[in-house]
Backbone as CSV, one residue per row, in Angstrom:
resi,resn,N_x,N_y,N_z,CA_x,CA_y,CA_z,C_x,C_y,C_z
1,MET,73.346,78.808,106.827,72.714,77.935,107.811,73.588,76.713,108.028
2,ASP,73.765,76.300,109.293,74.623,75.156,109.571,73.890,73.869,109.287
3,SER,74.654,72.756,109.304,74.074,71.474,108.915,72.998,71.023,109.889
4,MET,73.125,71.386,111.170,72.126,70.982,112.141,70.771,71.589,111.801
5,ASN,70.758,72.876,111.450,69.500,73.519,111.095,68.950,72.984,109.786
6,GLU,69.847,72.645,108.829,69.387,72.080,107.569,68.650,70.773,107.819
7,ASN,69.213,69.928,108.734,68.567,68.668,109.039,67.231,68.887,109.735
8,ARG,67.180,69.934,110.575,65.966,70.219,111.313,64.850,70.675,110.385
9,TYR,65.153,71.554,109.453,64.122,72.151,108.632,63.875,71.426,107.314
10,GLY,64.829,70.651,106.830,64.642,69.974,105.564,64.758,70.929,104.401
11,GLY,64.125,70.571,103.287,64.278,71.350,102.070,63.017,72.100,101.680
12,SER,63.129,72.844,100.585,61.992,73.582,100.030,61.897,73.255,98.543
13,TYR,60.664,73.215,98.019,60.457,72.691,96.679,59.373,73.482,95.950
14,PHE,59.530,73.536,94.626,58.547,74.175,93.749,58.144,73.176,92.685
15,VAL,56.842,73.030,92.492,56.346,72.127,91.455,55.145,72.781,90.786
16,SER,55.095,72.708,89.484,53.973,73.281,88.737,53.676,72.409,87.524
17,ASP,52.536,72.688,86.896,52.189,72.101,85.599,52.154,70.572,85.603
18,LEU,51.522,70.014,86.641,51.283,68.575,86.630,50.135,68.226,85.679
19,HIS,49.207,69.150,85.489,48.056,68.958,84.591,47.312,67.660,84.907
20,LEU,47.157,67.396,86.205,46.462,66.182,86.624,45.020,66.163,86.111
21,PHE,44.538,64.965,85.829,43.217,64.647,85.303,43.163,64.785,83.777
22,SER,44.231,65.271,83.171,44.296,65.317,81.717,44.981,64.060,81.209
23,ARG,44.544,63.568,80.070,45.147,62.364,79.502,46.593,62.579,79.098
24,ARG,46.975,63.800,78.833,48.356,64.079,78.427,49.311,64.124,79.602
25,SER,48.773,64.127,80.841,49.597,64.325,82.027,50.368,63.064,82.416
26,THR,51.606,63.269,82.873,52.390,62.206,83.505,52.587,62.531,84.981
27,GLY,51.775,63.459,85.498,51.951,63.927,86.866,51.811,62.855,87.923
28,ASP,50.983,61.840,87.658,50.808,60.776,88.648,52.116,60.056,88.952
29,ARG,53.042,60.105,88.027,54.309,59.391,88.221,55.189,60.038,89.289
30,ILE,54.961,61.304,89.582,55.839,61.993,90.537,55.148,62.261,91.874
31,VAL,53.893,61.802,92.012,53.173,62.091,93.253,53.892,61.486,94.453
32,GLU,54.358,60.257,94.321,55.067,59.625,95.431,56.330,60.410,95.794
33,GLN,57.061,60.879,94.785,58.255,61.679,95.033,57.895,62.990,95.744
34,LEU,56.802,63.606,95.325,56.363,64.846,95.958,55.997,64.600,97.415
35,TYR,55.299,63.509,97.691,54.938,63.164,99.067,56.199,62.983,99.921
36,GLN,57.204,62.321,99.367,58.443,62.086,100.110,59.149,63.400,100.430
37,LYS,59.210,64.285,99.449,59.871,65.569,99.681,59.107,66.397,100.707
38,ALA,57.780,66.372,100.624,56.984,67.120,101.592,57.135,66.554,102.996
39,SER,57.358,65.255,103.098,57.494,64.623,104.410,58.750,65.071,105.143
40,CYS,59.787,65.432,104.390,61.031,65.848,105.028,61.364,67.309,104.755
41,GLY,60.436,68.042,104.111,60.701,69.427,103.768,59.980,70.397,104.685
42,HIS,60.331,71.686,104.554,59.665,72.706,105.353,58.725,73.573,104.517
43,THR,58.912,73.615,103.176,58.055,74.442,102.332,57.876,73.777,100.972
44,VAL,56.631,73.712,100.511,56.319,73.250,99.165,55.408,74.293,98.523
45,VAL,55.813,74.772,97.353,55.000,75.718,96.601,54.452,75.002,95.366
46,LEU,53.141,74.954,95.256,52.457,74.370,94.109,52.138,75.516,93.161
47,GLY,52.834,75.553,92.022,52.882,76.752,91.208,51.874,76.860,90.086
48,GLY,50.716,76.269,90.233,49.670,76.449,89.229,49.610,75.358,88.191
49,ASP,48.437,75.163,87.611,48.160,74.092,86.649,48.513,72.730,87.231
50,ILE,48.392,72.613,88.540,48.526,71.301,89.163,47.420,70.397,88.632
51,PHE,46.249,70.982,88.448,45.110,70.281,87.860,44.753,70.964,86.543
52,ASP,44.138,70.200,85.674,43.752,70.746,84.373,42.256,70.556,84.188
53,PHE,41.491,71.574,84.594,40.043,71.472,84.506,39.554,71.597,83.060
54,LYS,40.299,72.287,82.228,39.892,72.442,80.830,39.980,71.117,80.087
55,TRP,41.043,70.340,80.327,41.289,69.118,79.583,41.022,67.866,80.421
56,SER,40.273,68.004,81.508,40.005,66.839,82.346,39.294,65.747,81.549
57,SER,39.741,64.524,81.756,39.112,63.388,81.080,37.884,62.891,81.837
58,ASP,37.631,63.452,83.003,36.444,63.096,83.783,35.246,63.876,83.229
59,PRO,34.190,63.224,82.808,33.052,63.942,82.203,32.259,64.778,83.196
60,CYS,32.497,64.585,84.489,31.737,65.307,85.507,32.613,66.400,86.126
61,PRO,32.361,67.684,85.840,33.177,68.767,86.405,33.189,68.759,87.926
62,GLU,32.043,68.476,88.544,31.977,68.476,90.006,32.873,67.392,90.591
63,ASN,32.902,66.256,89.944,33.754,65.166,90.406,35.223,65.547,90.302
64,THR,35.591,66.244,89.222,36.973,66.694,89.051,37.361,67.661,90.168
65,LEU,36.474,68.579,90.496,36.737,69.533,91.579,36.885,68.808,92.913
66,ASN,36.041,67.832,93.165,36.138,67.066,94.407,37.458,66.322,94.492
67,ARG,37.878,65.739,93.383,39.140,65.001,93.358,40.319,65.932,93.615
68,ALA,40.259,67.135,93.049,41.337,68.098,93.259,41.428,68.506,94.725
69,GLU,40.289,68.764,95.326,40.288,69.151,96.736,40.828,68.034,97.619
70,ARG,40.420,66.806,97.350,40.923,65.674,98.136,42.416,65.481,97.937
71,TRP,42.895,65.707,96.715,44.317,65.543,96.419,45.140,66.495,97.282
72,ILE,44.717,67.748,97.344,45.447,68.719,98.158,45.383,68.349,99.633
73,GLU,44.189,68.006,100.103,44.046,67.691,101.520,44.871,66.476,101.903
74,ASP,44.907,65.475,101.054,45.722,64.284,101.339,47.198,64.643,101.448
75,LEU,47.647,65.547,100.583,49.055,65.950,100.604,49.385,66.772,101.834
76,VAL,48.508,67.708,102.178,48.816,68.711,103.196,48.528,68.238,104.621
77,ALA,47.389,67.589,104.820,46.908,67.323,106.171,47.839,66.423,106.969
78,GLU,48.477,65.473,106.306,49.320,64.524,107.022,50.761,65.005,107.170
79,ARG,51.041,66.244,106.751,52.395,66.775,106.841,52.363,68.152,107.506
80,PRO,51.959,68.192,108.795,51.763,69.467,109.482,53.041,70.267,109.676
81,GLU,54.199,69.635,109.576,55.464,70.347,109.755,55.892,71.085,108.491
82,CYS,55.213,70.815,107.391,55.564,71.433,106.113,54.544,72.513,105.773
83,GLU,55.021,73.634,105.245,54.158,74.740,104.841,53.887,74.643,103.341
84,PHE,52.619,74.731,102.952,52.234,74.599,101.554,51.620,75.905,101.052
85,HIS,51.995,76.280,99.832,51.423,77.445,99.168,50.939,77.012,97.788
86,TYR,49.715,77.422,97.434,49.156,77.103,96.124,48.945,78.397,95.355
87,ILE,49.540,78.484,94.153,49.387,79.643,93.282,48.516,79.234,92.091
88,LEU,47.525,80.028,91.780,46.650,79.706,90.653,47.392,79.770,89.323
89,GLY,47.010,78.882,88.412,47.478,78.942,87.037,46.316,79.224,86.111
90,ASN,46.546,79.134,84.829,45.473,79.422,83.875,44.593,78.208,83.602
91,HIS,45.044,76.997,83.950,44.227,75.810,83.736,43.485,75.379,85.002
92,ASP,43.763,76.026,86.137,43.097,75.635,87.386,42.473,76.827,88.112
93,SER,42.191,77.899,87.367,41.614,79.094,87.991,40.086,79.062,87.971
94,HIS,39.528,77.883,88.030,38.081,77.690,88.073,37.521,78.385,89.321
95,PRO,36.478,79.222,89.187,35.971,79.969,90.354,35.519,79.073,91.506
96,THR,34.942,77.921,91.192,34.539,77.008,92.263,35.762,76.413,92.943
97,PHE,36.805,76.173,92.180,38.038,75.662,92.772,38.660,76.707,93.695
98,VAL,38.560,77.979,93.332,39.053,79.042,94.213,38.321,78.979,95.553
99,ASP,37.011,78.755,95.521,36.259,78.606,96.768,36.767,77.415,97.567
100,ARG,37.106,76.341,96.866,37.628,75.155,97.556,38.985,75.463,98.194
101,LEU,39.820,76.231,97.482,41.125,76.595,98.028,40.975,77.435,99.294
102,GLN,40.022,78.355,99.284,39.795,79.159,100.477,39.284,78.299,101.626
103,ARG,38.449,77.338,101.308,37.952,76.427,102.339,39.099,75.617,102.941
104,LEU,40.021,75.173,102.091,41.182,74.442,102.591,42.074,75.343,103.447
105,THR,42.232,76.594,103.032,43.032,77.538,103.809,42.427,77.740,105.196
106,ASN,41.115,77.821,105.267,40.447,78.005,106.556,40.571,76.776,107.441
107,ARG,40.679,75.612,106.807,40.677,74.366,107.564,42.080,73.874,107.921
108,LEU,43.061,74.158,107.070,44.409,73.626,107.257,45.372,74.752,107.627
109,GLU,45.979,74.672,108.793,46.845,75.745,109.277,48.107,75.909,108.438
110,ASN,48.546,74.865,107.770,49.804,74.910,107.016,49.586,75.065,105.513
111,PHE,48.429,75.619,105.128,48.111,75.776,103.711,47.598,77.183,103.443
112,GLN,48.098,77.799,102.352,47.608,79.085,101.878,47.534,79.058,100.352
113,TRP,46.627,79.853,99.803,46.563,79.967,98.348,46.773,81.420,97.955
114,HIS,47.241,81.620,96.698,47.590,82.951,96.202,47.112,83.057,94.752
115,ARG,46.519,84.175,94.421,45.975,84.338,93.071,47.063,84.592,92.027
116,TYR,48.109,85.346,92.402,49.105,85.764,91.416,50.527,85.300,91.748
117,PHE,50.966,85.488,92.974,52.347,85.159,93.340,52.456,85.083,94.850
118,VAL,53.592,84.564,95.315,53.934,84.635,96.726,55.427,84.920,96.850
119,ARG,55.779,85.831,97.732,57.170,86.156,98.043,57.517,85.521,99.376
120,LEU,58.553,84.701,99.382,59.057,84.079,100.595,60.546,84.383,100.692
121,ASP,60.913,85.230,101.656,62.289,85.682,101.807,62.827,86.204,100.469
122,HIS,63.927,85.628,99.965,64.549,86.137,98.737,63.997,85.473,97.477
123,CYS,62.902,84.718,97.609,62.359,83.957,96.486,60.980,84.472,96.087
124,LEU,60.766,84.608,94.784,59.468,84.970,94.230,58.938,83.772,93.451
125,PHE,57.706,83.375,93.760,57.070,82.244,93.101,55.818,82.736,92.374
126,LEU,55.640,82.321,91.122,54.453,82.662,90.353,54.207,81.587,89.307
127,HIS,52.995,81.617,88.704,52.724,80.611,87.681,53.474,80.924,86.388
128,GLY,53.379,82.153,85.924,54.111,82.536,84.722,53.247,82.943,83.554
129,ASP,51.904,82.763,83.651,51.067,83.134,82.514,50.975,84.638,82.334
130,VAL,51.518,85.402,83.268,51.592,86.851,83.088,52.444,87.200,81.868
131,ALA,53.319,86.281,81.462,54.199,86.535,80.310,53.456,86.462,78.980
132,ASP,52.187,86.042,78.991,51.440,85.874,77.737,50.889,87.176,77.167
133,GLY,50.816,88.197,77.984,50.216,89.448,77.509,50.506,90.578,78.468
134,SER,49.496,91.390,78.715,49.650,92.513,79.633,50.079,92.031,81.014
135,LEU,50.879,92.841,81.685,51.343,92.508,83.027,50.345,92.919,84.100
136,GLU,49.249,93.560,83.705,48.258,94.017,84.665,47.413,92.843,85.171
137,HIS,47.162,92.810,86.473,46.406,91.711,87.056,44.989,91.634,86.509
138,ALA,44.371,92.775,86.246,43.008,92.762,85.719,42.950,92.079,84.353
139,VAL,43.959,92.313,83.538,44.003,91.679,82.217,44.294,90.188,82.354
140,LEU,45.169,89.839,83.287,45.466,88.435,83.546,44.201,87.711,83.997
141,ASP,43.437,88.327,84.885,42.178,87.730,85.333,41.226,87.512,84.163
142,ALA,41.161,88.492,83.263,40.262,88.378,82.111,40.675,87.229,81.203
143,ARG,41.990,87.060,80.991,42.460,85.948,80.152,42.096,84.613,80.791
144,ARG,42.312,84.510,82.096,41.980,83.269,82.781,40.480,83.004,82.723
145,GLU,39.680,84.054,82.852,38.232,83.886,82.815,37.777,83.430,81.436
146,ARG,38.380,83.984,80.390,38.005,83.557,79.033,38.320,82.090,78.824
147,MET,39.465,81.648,79.343,39.815,80.240,79.203,38.825,79.364,79.957
148,GLU,38.427,79.801,81.143,37.513,79.005,81.943,36.146,78.893,81.286
149,LYS,35.725,79.930,80.556,34.405,79.932,79.932,34.352,79.109,78.651
150,LYS,35.521,78.736,78.128,35.513,77.908,76.936,34.893,76.556,77.245
151,LYS,34.203,75.992,76.274,33.571,74.708,76.478,34.616,73.632,76.747
152,ARG,34.218,72.679,77.620,35.089,71.531,77.853,35.281,70.780,76.547
153,ARG,36.480,70.273,76.354,36.796,69.606,75.099,36.015,68.305,74.929
154,HIS,35.478,68.141,73.739,34.807,66.889,73.385,35.861,65.770,73.387
155,PRO,35.463,64.531,73.748,36.435,63.431,73.793,37.260,63.263,72.530
156,VAL,36.717,63.591,71.378,37.492,63.435,70.149,38.710,64.349,70.148
157,TRP,38.595,65.510,70.801,39.739,66.419,70.893,40.853,65.809,71.743
158,HIS,40.482,65.068,72.780,41.495,64.403,73.590,42.281,63.400,72.750
159,TYR,41.568,62.683,71.908,42.222,61.709,71.043,43.168,62.404,70.071
160,ALA,42.708,63.505,69.494,43.554,64.254,68.565,44.791,64.799,69.270
161,TYR,44.610,65.255,70.499,45.756,65.782,71.247,46.742,64.662,71.569
162,ASP,46.223,63.476,71.884,47.103,62.341,72.143,47.990,62.050,70.937
163,LEU,47.415,62.125,69.745,48.195,61.882,68.532,49.286,62.932,68.363
164,ALA,48.932,64.182,68.668,49.923,65.253,68.552,51.048,65.059,69.555
165,ILE,50.699,64.649,70.785,51.715,64.400,71.807,52.634,63.271,71.349
166,HIS,52.021,62.206,70.821,52.815,61.056,70.378,53.779,61.461,69.268
167,ALA,53.348,62.336,68.403,54.193,62.793,67.299,55.131,63.915,67.705
168,LYS,54.966,64.381,68.978,55.780,65.473,69.515,55.613,66.763,68.722
169,LEU,54.415,66.936,68.139,54.151,68.173,67.410,54.050,69.361,68.349
170,HIS,53.702,69.108,69.640,53.556,70.206,70.582,54.893,70.872,70.880
171,ARG,55.995,70.223,70.562,57.304,70.842,70.792,57.493,72.076,69.914
172,LEU,56.846,72.103,68.766,56.992,73.249,67.881,56.500,74.518,68.548
173,ALA,55.350,74.414,69.242,54.805,75.585,69.916,55.720,76.038,71.038
174,ILE,56.302,75.072,71.748,57.171,75.412,72.871,58.448,76.066,72.369
175,LEU,59.028,75.502,71.323,60.268,76.056,70.809,60.066,77.432,70.189
176,SER,58.851,77.768,69.822,58.615,79.071,69.229,58.575,80.185,70.273
177,ILE,58.468,79.813,71.546,58.475,80.803,72.627,59.916,81.096,72.994
178,ARG,60.369,82.281,72.719,61.757,82.627,73.022,61.932,82.841,74.513
179,GLU,62.850,82.059,75.090,63.040,82.116,76.532,63.414,83.519,77.002
180,LEU,64.180,84.219,76.209,64.594,85.551,76.609,63.411,86.500,76.743
181,VAL,62.429,86.376,75.856,61.241,87.227,75.929,60.472,86.939,77.211
182,VAL,60.321,85.659,77.544,59.604,85.279,78.754,60.314,85.823,79.986
183,LEU,61.626,85.638,80.036,62.379,86.131,81.191,62.282,87.642,81.301
184,SER,62.313,88.323,80.167,62.220,89.777,80.173,60.882,90.236,80.733
185,ARG,59.809,89.570,80.342,58.488,89.967,80.800,58.296,89.657,82.280
186,ILE,58.762,88.513,82.725,58.631,88.174,84.140,59.514,89.076,84.991
187,ARG,60.688,89.414,84.453,61.571,90.357,85.168,60.885,91.714,85.309
188,GLU,60.227,92.169,84.249,59.493,93.434,84.298,58.332,93.347,85.283
189,TYR,57.650,92.216,85.302,56.539,92.024,86.226,57.019,92.079,87.679
190,ALA,58.158,91.454,87.944,58.700,91.483,89.306,58.914,92.921,89.774
191,ASP,59.451,93.753,88.902,59.622,95.169,89.249,58.273,95.845,89.475
192,GLN,57.316,95.533,88.623,56.010,96.181,88.681,55.296,95.908,90.003
193,ILE,55.460,94.700,90.542,54.788,94.349,91.799,55.679,94.614,93.008
194,GLY,56.813,95.286,92.782,57.695,95.640,93.889,58.497,94.498,94.459
195,GLN,58.772,93.490,93.615,59.511,92.316,94.071,60.755,92.076,93.220
196,GLY,61.419,93.165,92.838,62.659,93.064,92.080,63.862,92.893,92.981
197,PRO,65.054,92.899,92.391,66.281,92.698,93.176,66.469,93.715,94.293
198,GLU,66.023,94.956,94.058,66.218,95.979,95.085,65.394,95.692,96.334
199,SER,64.361,94.845,96.205,63.545,94.469,97.365,64.121,93.264,98.101
200,GLY,65.183,92.691,97.550,65.806,91.529,98.168,65.501,90.209,97.494
201,VAL,64.735,90.231,96.398,64.431,89.000,95.668,65.585,88.670,94.727
202,HIS,66.079,87.455,94.815,67.179,87.012,93.952,66.782,85.850,93.046
203,ASP,65.839,85.014,93.514,65.457,83.818,92.765,63.981,83.873,92.398
204,VAL,63.680,83.518,91.149,62.307,83.514,90.642,61.972,82.104,90.158
205,TYR,60.875,81.567,90.674,60.425,80.231,90.296,59.076,80.361,89.596
206,PHE,58.971,79.816,88.392,57.737,79.935,87.637,57.515,78.694,86.783
207,GLY,56.276,78.556,86.285,55.925,77.430,85.426,55.346,77.940,84.122
208,HIS,54.266,77.317,83.677,53.438,77.737,82.551,54.084,77.535,81.183
209,THR,55.331,77.923,81.001,55.955,77.909,79.679,56.330,76.513,79.209
210,HIS,56.421,75.566,80.157,56.721,74.163,79.855,58.164,73.940,79.399
211,PHE,59.035,74.940,79.485,60.440,74.639,79.213,61.243,74.670,80.500
212,ASP,62.217,73.781,80.573,63.003,73.537,81.775,64.161,74.532,81.842
213,LEU,64.200,75.301,82.917,65.308,76.234,83.158,65.948,75.883,84.490
214,ASP,67.205,75.573,84.476,67.888,75.161,85.696,68.812,76.276,86.181
215,GLY,68.225,77.356,86.696,69.009,78.438,87.266,69.662,79.315,86.210
216,VAL,68.865,80.107,85.511,69.367,80.993,84.460,69.453,82.416,85.010
217,ASP,70.628,83.007,84.986,70.823,84.374,85.473,70.427,85.375,84.397
218,TYR,69.602,86.354,84.802,69.136,87.367,83.848,68.804,88.642,84.605
219,GLN,69.482,89.721,84.256,69.223,91.043,84.815,69.119,91.029,86.334
220,GLY,70.108,90.427,86.970,70.206,90.476,88.418,69.351,89.485,89.169
221,MET,68.681,88.577,88.466,67.858,87.564,89.120,68.143,86.203,88.493
222,THR,67.888,85.144,89.255,68.085,83.787,88.761,66.729,83.114,88.613
223,PHE,66.472,82.563,87.426,65.162,82.025,87.088,65.194,80.494,87.035
224,HIS,64.108,79.904,87.540,64.003,78.445,87.622,62.641,78.003,87.106
225,ASN,62.627,76.923,86.328,61.389,76.359,85.801,61.596,74.859,85.644
226,GLY,60.670,74.064,86.171,60.832,72.612,86.146,60.233,71.915,84.947
227,GLY,59.774,72.682,83.942,59.155,72.049,82.786,57.710,71.681,83.072
228,ALA,57.211,70.635,82.439,55.809,70.231,82.606,55.696,68.718,82.586
229,ALA,54.777,68.213,83.408,54.533,66.765,83.468,53.560,66.375,82.359
230,ILE,54.044,66.493,81.143,53.268,66.179,79.946,54.084,65.208,79.094
231,LYS,53.433,64.269,78.496,54.118,63.251,77.709,55.084,63.886,76.714
232,GLY,56.323,63.419,76.737,57.327,63.884,75.796,58.121,65.089,76.254
233,LEU,57.775,65.668,77.413,58.482,66.855,77.894,59.313,66.532,79.129
234,ARG,60.331,67.337,79.331,61.158,67.201,80.521,60.425,67.795,81.717
235,PHE,60.616,67.172,82.879,59.934,67.659,84.084,60.723,67.262,85.326
236,ARG,60.704,68.139,86.305,61.337,67.835,87.592,60.713,68.711,88.668
237,ILE,60.756,68.216,89.888,60.437,69.030,91.051,61.663,69.872,91.344
238,VAL,61.485,71.167,91.445,62.624,72.083,91.583,62.974,72.266,93.049
239,ASP,64.246,72.085,93.368,64.739,72.411,94.709,64.846,73.926,94.826
240,ALA,64.097,74.517,95.752,64.164,75.956,95.974,65.264,76.274,96.978
241,SER,65.634,77.535,97.047,66.783,77.927,97.858,66.406,78.528,99.205
242,LEU,65.183,78.258,99.681,64.808,78.679,101.019,65.481,77.760,102.030
243,ASN,66.240,78.326,102.940,66.996,77.527,103.893,66.228,77.179,105.151
244,SER,65.142,77.871,105.402,64.320,77.611,106.582,62.947,78.181,106.324
245,PRO,61.954,77.866,107.154,60.654,78.522,106.944,60.808,80.020,106.840
246,ALA,60.171,80.612,105.840,60.409,82.011,105.512,59.959,82.963,106.607
247,THR,60.688,84.061,106.735,60.302,85.113,107.674,59.701,86.310,106.934
248,ILE,60.035,86.450,105.640,59.449,87.511,104.808,58.386,86.888,103.935
249,ARG,57.169,87.419,104.039,56.065,86.928,103.216,55.320,88.101,102.610
250,ALA,55.045,88.012,101.318,54.289,89.065,100.651,53.455,88.459,99.549
């Protein structure tokens, strides 16, 4: 694409794991940056766990859902030239929130939501929690449902988690996840859903694992992960490689 078209269309971006409304989140610090990128970009993919309903510090679940819906609408409605895609994660797959996402899709022409993934041209976007177990969607749904049915954490748990974050004990869990295993499982999943290299997909953008990957080549695909907006962890909004609004969508 020539420079004139690049200026016309702007950039494309992937962001996941903001974990907004959780005390451990640092996502509020990048909201202004996200707004700026969306203002001059053509595509923004929100890759799941943007909100954290399980660990929300708001005692009212309905209020948390309302805040999440307003957050999306504020981002999307004033940027009609930018296309937004929302992919569910395991911390924001609340059934009422899914209804809100569908309502936003019906109301906003430049917004769509996806339960598992979205394919845009040569790029595959997903949350990444498929790497935790079976690659079957039915099993993934069951895992997400079990998480949603767990009781909201008592405030004392938030305090305990804050101490763990401060001590950086959560890094132990992250370091125990071997990146190669995750990439292998996501690579297998891409083939399973018909979105492997032979279909024209070259770049895979995912979240969930909370480790930062800046373009890692593996088995014919390049993987990208921006980390997580959680205290003590590395995080960035990922520049995606879509050069213009996508013509291939799946």
